[in-house]
C-alpha positions in Angstrom: -0.1 0.0 -0.1 1.2 3.3 -1.1 2.2 6.0 1.5 -0.2 8.7 0.1 -3.1 6.0 0.7 -1.7 5.5 4.2 -2.0 9.2 5.2 -5.5 9.4 3.8 -6.7 6.2 5.7 -5.1 7.4 9.0 -7.9 9.8 10.1 -10.9 7.7 9.1 -9.3 4.7 10.7 -8.5 6.4 13.9 -12.2 7.7 14.0 -13.5 4.3 13.8 -11.3 2.9 16.3 -12.2 5.5 18.7 -15.8 4.7 18.3 -14.9 1.1 18.6 -12.9 1.4 21.7 -15.6 2.1 24.2 -18.5 -0.3 22.9 -16.2 -3.0 22.0 -14.6 -3.0 25.5 -17.8 -2.4 27.5 -20.7 -4.2 25.7 -18.8 -7.4 24.7 -20.9 -9.4 27.7 -24.1 -7.2 27.2 -24.1 -6.1 30.8 -26.9 -4.0 32.1 -24.7 -1.4 33.6 -23.5 -0.4 30.1 -24.5 3.1 29.3 -27.1 3.3 26.7 -25.2 5.6 24.3 -22.6 2.6 23.7 -25.3 0.4 22.8 -26.2 2.6 19.9 -23.4 1.5 17.8 -22.2 -1.6 15.7 -19.0 -2.2 13.8 -18.3 -4.4 11.1 -15.3 -5.7 8.9 -16.1 -7.0 5.3 -14.3 -8.4 2.6 -15.7 -8.2 -0.7 -15.0 -9.7 -4.4 -15.2 -7.6 -7.4 -17.8 -9.1 -9.9 -18.8 -8.4 -13.4 -22.4 -9.2 -12.6 -25.6 -7.2 -12.6 -27.6 -7.0 -9.3 -30.5 -9.4 -10.4 -27.9 -12.1 -11.1 -26.3 -11.5 -7.8 -29.5 -11.9 -5.8 -30.3 -15.1 -7.8 -27.0 -16.5 -6.8 -25.5 -16.5 -10.3 -22.5 -14.6 -9.6 -18.7 -15.0 -10.4 -15.5 -12.9 -9.5 -13.8 -10.9 -12.0 -10.4 -11.6 -13.4 -8.0 -9.6 -15.2 -6.8 -5.8 -14.5 -10.5 -4.9 -13.5 -10.9 -7.9 -10.8 -9.8 -7.6 -7.1 -11.4 -7.0 -3.9 -12.8 -4.5 -1.7 -11.9 -4.3 2.3 -14.9 -2.6 4.2 -14.7 -0.8 7.4 -18.4 0.2 8.8 -19.5 1.9 12.0 -23.4 2.0 12.1 -25.5 4.3 14.5 -28.8 3.0 15.8 -31.4 5.6 14.9 -34.6 4.2 16.1 -36.4 0.8 17.0 -40.0 1.5 16.0 -42.8 -0.8 16.7 -44.7 -2.0 13.6 -48.0 -3.7 14.1 -48.8 -5.8 11.2 -52.1 -7.6 11.8 -51.8 -9.3 15.3 -48.1 -9.4 15.0 -45.8 -6.8 16.6 -42.3 -6.3 14.8 -39.3 -4.3 15.8 -37.0 -3.3 13.1 -33.7 -1.5 13.4 -33.1 1.9 11.5 -29.7 2.4 11.2 -27.1 4.9 9.8 -24.0 3.1 8.6 -20.8 5.0 7.6 -18.4 2.7 5.6 -14.8 3.3 4.5 -14.0 0.9 1.5 -10.1 0.2 0.5 -10.5 -1.0 -3.4 -7.5 -3.1 -4.5 -7.8 -3.9 -8.1 -5.5 -6.0 -9.9 -4.5 -3.5 -12.4 -3.6 -0.6 -10.5 -2.7 0.7 -6.7 -5.6 0.7 -4.0 -7.8 3.8 -3.4 -10.6 4.6 -1.1 -14.5 4.5 -1.4 -16.7 6.2 0.9 -20.5 5.4 1.6 -23.3 6.1 3.8 -27.0 5.0 3.7 -30.2 5.0 5.7 -30.7 1.5 6.3 -33.7 -0.8 7.9 -32.5 -4.0 9.6 -35.2 -6.8 10.0 -35.0 -9.0 12.9 -38.2 -10.8 13.5 -37.7 -14.1 12.0 -39.5 -17.3 13.3 -36.3 -19.4 13.6 -34.5 -17.0 15.6 -34.4 -19.4 18.6 -32.3 -21.8 16.3 -30.1 -19.3 14.5 -30.4 -15.5 14.9 -30.7 -13.8 11.7 -31.3 -10.2 10.5 -31.6 -8.8 7.0 -30.7 -5.3 6.2 -31.0 -3.1 3.0 -30.5 0.5 2.7 -30.1 3.5 0.4 -27.7 6.5 0.3 -24.6 7.8 -1.5 -21.1 6.9 -2.1 -18.0 8.4 -3.5 -15.1 6.6 -5.1 -11.5 8.4 -5.4 -11.2 6.4 -8.5 -13.7 4.9 -10.9 -13.7 1.3 -11.0 -12.1 -0.4 -13.7 -14.9 -2.9 -13.7 -17.4 0.1 -14.2 -15.6 1.3 -17.3 -15.3 -2.2 -18.6 -19.2 -3.0 -18.4 -20.3 0.6 -19.5 -17.7 1.9 -22.0 -20.4 3.9 -24.0 -21.4 6.2 -21.0 -19.8 8.8 -18.7 -18.9 7.2 -15.5 -19.4 9.2 -12.2 -17.3 9.2 -9.0 -20.7 9.8 -7.2 -23.2 7.2 -7.1 -26.2 5.7 -5.2 -25.5 3.4 -2.6 -27.8 0.3 -2.1 -26.5 -2.1 0.5 -27.9 -5.5 1.1 -26.6 -7.8 4.0 -27.7 -11.1 5.8 -26.3 -11.6 9.1 -26.3 -15.1 11.3 -25.4 -15.8 14.7 -25.8 -18.2 17.6 -28.9 -17.3 19.7 -26.8 -17.2 22.9 -24.3 -14.8 21.3 -26.4 -12.7 18.9 -23.9 -9.7 19.2 -21.3 -11.6 17.2 -22.5 -12.1 13.7 -21.4 -13.5 10.4 -22.3 -11.3 7.3 -22.9 -12.1 3.6 -23.7 -8.9 1.6 -23.8 -7.2 -1.7 -21.9 -3.9 -2.4 -24.3 -2.2 -4.9 -23.5 1.3 -6.2 -25.3 2.5 -9.2 -25.5 5.9 -10.8 -29.3 5.4 -11.2 -29.6 7.3 -14.4 -28.9 10.5 -12.6 -25.1 10.3 -11.9 -24.7 7.8 -14.8 -26.0 4.7 -16.1 -25.3 1.3 -14.6 -23.0 0.6 -11.8 -21.1 -2.1 -9.7 -22.0 -5.1 -7.8 -19.5 -6.8 -5.4 -20.2 -9.8 -3.2 -18.5 -10.5 0.3 -18.7 -11.8 3.7 -17.8 -10.3 7.1 -18.1 -10.2 10.8 -20.4 -7.6 12.7 -20.4 -6.9 16.3 -23.6 -5.3 17.4 -27.1 -5.7 19.2 
């Protein structure tokens, strides 16, 4: 990793570490004496592979990693703030989804050039009420926001050579988490990193698929 990138990473990483220092140390056992503000943050590390697939293929499980100069991977560091836990009454059932505001720093490492940074945030809804949660604790999250990339993905140029490509895109994160019921705060994740111009910034976008670890309630 080049020195210029390390300098640019220092402040965002310091910010994430400062946020993580208190909650990770104090809330790991989910004690009742942990102050409520410390319960409002979750933290996540993800590792995604760059693909050349469209989002419908990825959702159907028909995906493959890209190779050549435009292939590679993205490492993601996320700190998400809990906005609310509303009560949603649907028929005779009461549901309590989680509304979050995640901030994500991505380190994009393509095969054909040096790493660069990708920043994103979104308003996210996390669904937690699944009937099998007594056996495997599950959440499903989806959001909508904005992303900015220091460089345009080579895969974005490759799949849309006829159109202008933008550094700014809409961010559409999709994520599934799984955890043991006795340790719900330790979650394994599978996710799609989808960023698209939405015919406003540009036409088309990128889809990366990954997995990771999330710590949060």
